[in-house]
DRENPA-3360 file (N, C-alpha, C; in nm, 2 decimals, always signed):
BEGIN
1 = MEDITSER = +13.35/+5.86/+14.28/+13.30/+5.75/+14.36/+13.22/+5.65/+14.28 ~ +13.15/+5.70/+14.18/+13.07/+5.61/+14.10/+13.16/+5.52/+14.01 ~ +13.28/+5.58/+13.97/+13.37/+5.50/+13.89/+13.43/+5.39/+13.97 ~ +13.46/+5.42/+14.09/+13.52/+5.31/+14.18/+13.41/+5.20/+14.20 ~ +13.29/+5.24/+14.22/+13.19/+5.14/+14.24/+13.16/+5.06/+14.12 ~ +13.16/+5.12/+14.01/+13.14/+5.05/+13.88/+13.26/+4.96/+13.85 ~ +13.38/+5.00/+13.89/+13.50/+4.91/+13.87/+13.49/+4.79/+13.96 ~ +13.45/+4.82/+14.08/+13.43/+4.70/+14.18/+13.32/+4.61/+14.13;
9 = EIAEALKP = +13.21/+4.66/+14.08/+13.11/+4.58/+14.03/+13.15/+4.50/+13.91 ~ +13.23/+4.56/+13.82/+13.29/+4.49/+13.71/+13.38/+4.38/+13.75 ~ +13.47/+4.41/+13.85/+13.56/+4.31/+13.90/+13.49/+4.20/+13.97 ~ +13.38/+4.23/+14.05/+13.30/+4.13/+14.11/+13.23/+4.04/+14.01 ~ +13.19/+4.10/+13.90/+13.12/+4.03/+13.80/+13.21/+3.94/+13.72 ~ +13.34/+3.98/+13.71/+13.43/+3.90/+13.63/+13.49/+3.78/+13.71 ~ +13.49/+3.79/+13.84/+13.54/+3.69/+13.93/+13.49/+3.55/+13.89 ~ +13.35/+3.53/+13.89/+13.30/+3.40/+13.85/+13.34/+3.35/+13.71;
17 = KVAIQCAK = +13.35/+3.44/+13.62/+13.39/+3.41/+13.48/+13.53/+3.36/+13.48 ~ +13.62/+3.43/+13.56/+13.76/+3.40/+13.56/+13.77/+3.26/+13.63 ~ +13.70/+3.24/+13.74/+13.70/+3.11/+13.81/+13.66/+3.00/+13.72 ~ +13.56/+3.02/+13.64/+13.51/+2.92/+13.54/+13.62/+2.89/+13.44 ~ +13.68/+2.99/+13.39/+13.78/+2.97/+13.29/+13.90/+2.90/+13.35 ~ +13.94/+2.93/+13.47/+14.05/+2.86/+13.54/+14.01/+2.71/+13.56 ~ +13.89/+2.69/+13.60/+13.85/+2.55/+13.61/+13.85/+2.47/+13.48 ~ +13.80/+2.54/+13.37/+13.81/+2.47/+13.24/+13.95/+2.44/+13.20;
25 = SAILISSL = +14.04/+2.54/+13.22/+14.18/+2.52/+13.18/+14.24/+2.41/+13.26 ~ +14.21/+2.40/+13.39/+14.26/+2.30/+13.48/+14.22/+2.16/+13.43 ~ +14.09/+2.15/+13.39/+14.04/+2.03/+13.34/+14.11/+1.99/+13.21 ~ +14.13/+2.08/+13.12/+14.20/+2.06/+12.99/+14.34/+2.01/+13.02 ~ +14.41/+2.08/+13.11/+14.55/+2.04/+13.14/+14.55/+1.90/+13.20 ~ +14.46/+1.86/+13.29/+14.46/+1.73/+13.35/+14.43/+1.62/+13.24 ~ +14.34/+1.66/+13.15/+14.31/+1.56/+13.04/+14.43/+1.54/+12.95 ~ +14.50/+1.65/+12.92/+14.62/+1.64/+12.84/+14.73/+1.55/+12.91;
33 = KNTTLDYA = +14.74/+1.57/+13.04/+14.83/+1.48/+13.12/+14.79/+1.34/+13.10 ~ +14.66/+1.31/+13.12/+14.62/+1.17/+13.11/+14.64/+1.12/+12.97 ~ +14.62/+1.19/+12.87/+14.64/+1.14/+12.73/+14.79/+1.12/+12.71 ~ +14.88/+1.20/+12.76/+15.02/+1.18/+12.74/+15.06/+1.05/+12.81 ~ +15.01/+1.03/+12.93/+15.04/+0.91/+13.01/+14.98/+0.79/+12.93 ~ +14.86/+0.80/+12.87/+14.81/+0.69/+12.80/+14.89/+0.66/+12.68 ~ +14.94/+0.77/+12.61/+15.03/+0.74/+12.49/+15.16/+0.68/+12.53 ~ +15.21/+0.72/+12.65/+15.33/+0.66/+12.69/+15.31/+0.51/+12.72;
41 = KLNQNKNE = +15.20/+0.48/+12.79/+15.17/+0.34/+12.82/+15.15/+0.26/+12.69 ~ +15.08/+0.32/+12.59/+15.06/+0.25/+12.46/+15.19/+0.23/+12.39 ~ +15.28/+0.33/+12.39/+15.41/+0.31/+12.33/+15.49/+0.21/+12.40 ~ +15.49/+0.20/+12.53/+15.56/+0.10/+12.60/+15.51/-0.04/+12.57 ~ +15.37/-0.05/+12.56/+15.32/-0.18/+12.52/+15.35/-0.22/+12.38 ~ +15.35/-0.12/+12.29/+15.39/-0.15/+12.15/+15.54/-0.19/+12.14 ~ +15.62/-0.13/+12.22/+15.76/-0.16/+12.22/+15.78/-0.30/+12.27 ~ +15.71/-0.34/+12.38/+15.72/-0.47/+12.43/+15.68/-0.58/+12.33;
49 = ENLKVVVE = +15.56/-0.55/+12.26/+15.51/-0.64/+12.16/+15.61/-0.65/+12.04 ~ +15.67/-0.54/+12.00/+15.77/-0.54/+11.89/+15.89/-0.62/+11.93 ~ +15.94/-0.61/+12.06/+16.05/-0.68/+12.11/+16.02/-0.83/+12.10 ~ +15.90/-0.87/+12.14/+15.86/-1.01/+12.14/+15.86/-1.06/+11.99 ~ +15.81/-0.98/+11.90/+15.81/-1.02/+11.76/+15.95/-1.03/+11.71 ~ +16.04/-0.94/+11.75/+16.18/-0.95/+11.70/+16.24/-1.08/+11.75 ~ +16.22/-1.11/+11.88/+16.27/-1.23/+11.94/+16.22/-1.36/+11.86 ~ +16.09/-1.36/+11.83/+16.03/-1.47/+11.76/+16.09/-1.48/+11.62;
57 = LKMEIVKE = +16.11/-1.37/+11.55/+16.17/-1.37/+11.42/+16.32/-1.42/+11.42 ~ +16.39/-1.38/+11.53/+16.53/-1.43/+11.54/+16.53/-1.58/+11.56 ~ +16.44/-1.63/+11.64/+16.43/-1.77/+11.66/+16.40/-1.84/+11.53 ~ +16.31/-1.79/+11.45/+16.28/-1.84/+11.32/+16.40/-1.84/+11.23 ~ +16.47/-1.74/+11.23/+16.59/-1.73/+11.15/+16.69/-1.84/+11.19 ~ +16.71/-1.86/+11.32/+16.80/-1.96/+11.36/+16.76/-2.10/+11.32 ~ +16.62/-2.12/+11.33/+16.57/-2.25/+11.28/+16.59/-2.27/+11.13 ~ +16.57/-2.17/+11.06/+16.59/-2.18/+10.91/+16.73/-2.20/+10.88;
65 = KLKSKRLK = +16.82/-2.14/+10.95/+16.97/-2.16/+10.92/+17.00/-2.30/+10.95 ~ +16.95/-2.36/+11.06/+16.98/-2.50/+11.10/+16.92/-2.59/+10.99 ~ +16.80/-2.56/+10.94/+16.74/-2.64/+10.83/+16.83/-2.64/+10.71 ~ +16.88/-2.52/+10.67/+16.96/-2.50/+10.55/+17.09/-2.58/+10.57 ~ +17.15/-2.58/+10.69/+17.27/-2.65/+10.71/+17.25/-2.80/+10.70 ~ +17.14/-2.85/+10.75/+17.10/-2.99/+10.74/+17.08/-3.03/+10.59 ~ +17.01/-2.94/+10.52/+16.99/-2.97/+10.37/+17.12/-2.97/+10.30 ~ +17.21/-2.88/+10.33/+17.35/-2.88/+10.27/+17.42/-3.01/+10.30;
73 = LCSVTELL = +17.42/-3.05/+10.42/+17.48/-3.18/+10.46/+17.42/-3.30/+10.39 ~ +17.29/-3.30/+10.38/+17.22/-3.41/+10.31/+17.25/-3.41/+10.16 ~ +17.26/-3.29/+10.10/+17.29/-3.29/+9.96/+17.43/-3.33/+9.93 ~ +17.52/-3.29/+10.02/+17.66/-3.33/+10.00/+17.67/-3.48/+10.02 ~ +17.61/-3.54/+10.12/+17.61/-3.68/+10.14/+17.55/-3.76/+10.02 ~ +17.44/-3.70/+9.97/+17.37/-3.77/+9.85/+17.47/-3.76/+9.73 ~ +17.53/-3.65/+9.71/+17.63/-3.64/+9.60/+17.74/-3.75/+9.62 ~ +17.79/-3.76/+9.74/+17.90/-3.86/+9.76/+17.85/-4.00/+9.73;
81 = IQVIVLLS = +17.73/-4.03/+9.78/+17.67/-4.16/+9.75/+17.66/-4.19/+9.60 ~ +17.61/-4.09/+9.53/+17.59/-4.10/+9.38/+17.73/-4.12/+9.31 ~ +17.83/-4.05/+9.36/+17.96/-4.07/+9.30/+18.01/-4.21/+9.33 ~ +18.00/-4.26/+9.45/+18.04/-4.39/+9.49/+17.97/-4.50/+9.40 ~ +17.84/-4.48/+9.39/+17.76/-4.57/+9.31/+17.80/-4.57/+9.16 ~ +17.83/-4.45/+9.11/+17.87/-4.44/+8.97/+18.01/-4.50/+8.95 ~ +18.10/-4.48/+9.05/+18.23/-4.55/+9.04/+18.22/-4.70/+9.05 ~ +18.13/-4.74/+9.13/+18.11/-4.89/+9.15/+18.06/-4.95/+9.02;
89 = VWTLLLLL = +17.96/-4.88/+8.95/+17.91/-4.93/+8.83/+18.02/-4.93/+8.72 ~ +18.10/-4.82/+8.71/+18.20/-4.82/+8.61/+18.31/-4.93/+8.64 ~ +18.34/-4.95/+8.77/+18.43/-5.06/+8.80/+18.37/-5.20/+8.76 ~ +18.25/-5.22/+8.79/+18.18/-5.34/+8.75/+18.18/-5.36/+8.60 ~ +18.15/-5.25/+8.52/+18.15/-5.26/+8.38/+18.29/-5.29/+8.32 ~ +18.39/-5.22/+8.38/+18.53/-5.25/+8.34/+18.57/-5.39/+8.36 ~ +18.53/-5.44/+8.48/+18.57/-5.58/+8.51/+18.50/-5.68/+8.42 ~ +18.37/-5.65/+8.38/+18.30/-5.74/+8.29/+18.36/-5.72/+8.15;
97 = ALN = +18.40/-5.60/+8.11/+18.46/-5.58/+7.98/+18.60/-5.65/+7.97 ~ +18.68/-5.65/+8.07/+18.81/-5.71/+8.06/+18.81/-5.86/+8.07 ~ +18.71/-5.91/+8.13/+18.70/-6.06/+8.14/+18.65/-6.12/+8.01;
% end
């Protein structure tokens, strides 16, 4: 009989400790859920920011390509003008030399 009473006393004494441990573990689990949700939100925000940066960089690349095309066109036009001026000068010198 004393064994049964002592087991009941031990069980009764352990109930509050078990309840406290359950409460602590529940708090830890809920905090872990919150941190994973926070990390998910942070990752989503970082992904959105990265997408914005990528779009901006693509726009810059397009602008730079347009600038380089304009520069190529200008350089070709300048070369043609120089060739025309050179031919004109040679023609003028030939005309002066032959007269």
